[in-house]
N, C-alpha and C positions, 0 to 999 in steps of 0.2 A: 083560325089558326093564329097564333101569335108568333112575330118574329123578334127575335133579339136585336136591340140596337147595334149598329156595327161600331167596333171599338174606334176610337180616334188614333189616327197613326202616331207612333211615336217619334218624337225627333233624337237625334242622336246626341249624345253628349259631345261637347268640344274636345277634340283631343288634346291631350297635353304634348307640347313642343320643347323638348329639351337642347335645342340649337342654343349656341354661344351667342347673346345678343350684341356683343363688341363686334362679332363678324360681319355685322349688317352695317351698312352706312345710314346714318340716321338724317334727319332733315337739316339738323343744324350744321351737318359737316359740308354741308353745301353752300354755295353764296346765297341762294334764293332762302334757305332756312334763317339766314341773319338779315333779311330784308333787302340783301344787296341788289341792285340793278343791272342788271347785265347788259342790256341795250343803252345806247346814247353817246352823244358826239361831245367833243370838246367843250362846245357852249354849253351843252347842257349838263355837263360835269361843274364847270365852272358856276353855273346857276345853282346847282344843288350844293355845291360847298359854300356859296356865299349864304344861301339862305340857311344852311344848319351850323353857321360858324356862331361858337357863343359870343356875347356882346363882349365880354373882357378880352377879345381877339381882334377888335378892330384895330 
């Protein structure tokens, strides 16, 4: 008696989403998306300012 192999389960196709993408906040709409550091002290901010200041601003 031979048995037929079981068919592989089918994965559902991804659903199309017709939402307005501009209604959602993107990662660059936040400080974190632009690489801003939200934590820190005044001394840390000054150090960062001095580290990132272009040489022609000395």
